[in-house]
N, C-alpha and C positions, 0 to 999 in steps of 0.2 A: 550269134546263136546262144541261147540260154540253156544252161544245164539244169536238169531237174534238181530241186533242192533235196538233199539227203536228210532223212530223219535221223536223229541221234540214236546211237546204239543203246538199247535198254537191256541191262543185265538182270535176269530174273533167277533167283536161287530156286533150286529144286524143292526146298523146304523152308519152313519158317524158323527163324532164330528166336530163341527165348532168352531175354536178359536174365542171367542168373550168376551170382557170385558163388562158385563152388571151389573149395580148396583142392588143389591137384598138385602132382609132382611131374616134372619133365626130366628126362634123362637121355643122353646120347649126343650132347654137343661135342663137336670135334675138337675145338680148341680149349674148351673149359669143361673137362669131365666132372662128373658128379651130379647128384640130384639137385634140382632147383625146386623149392617149395614156392608155389604161386597160387593164382586163382583165375577162374574164368571170368569173362565179361558177358559172354552169351554162349548158348549151347544149342545143338540140334542133335538129331539122332545120328548124323554122319560126321560130326566134328564139333569144334569149339574155337572160340577166340580167347586166347589167354594173354596175360601180361607177363613179360619176361625181362630180366635185366640183361640177357644175352641177345646178341644179334644173330639170327638164324638165316640160313640161305634157303631160298625157295627150292623145294625138292629134298631137303635134308630129312633123314630118317630120325624119328624121335619116339621114345617110349613115353606114353601118357598114362597116368593112373590117378584115380581119386585117392585122396589121403585116407579115406576110410577103408580102402582096399577092396571095395565092392566092384570096382570096374578098372580094367586096364586094357590098353590097345597099343599095338604098334601103329604108328601114324606117319604122315609126311607133312612137311611144312608147305602150306599153300601160298602164304605171303608173310612178310615181316615188315611192319611199318613203324617208324619212330613215333613215339608219343611226345606230347608237349612236356617238357621237363626231362625226366629220365625214363629209360626203358623202352620196350617195344611191344606193339600189339602183334601177336603171332596167330595166324589162322592155321589150325591143324585139321587134317582130314584123317578120320579113323580108317585103318586098313584091316585089322584083324582083332576085333573086339572080343573080350571075355568078361562075363559078369553083367551086372545090371547098371545101366546108365540112367541118368535122371529124367530123360525125356522119353 
């Protein structure tokens, strides 16, 4: 008996990501307190992918802000992936935004 072939799962984001390098700060790491000045790789209205020297856990709470001070948001870590070389790519989902974001 042959089983029907399953189609691969296709993940579609609710919105488009825009490649943009924006200077931001992260705060709230449990083991390494203090602000981390970094930048985004891509952005959307609901979140961003940032580069971090810190390893974050999925679900961690983080404060996210543009370095210009025009935008800040409490956020949660959606994923943390090691980059080739050093650092991590961290997906953050905005929870309580204040101010003007770039998208």
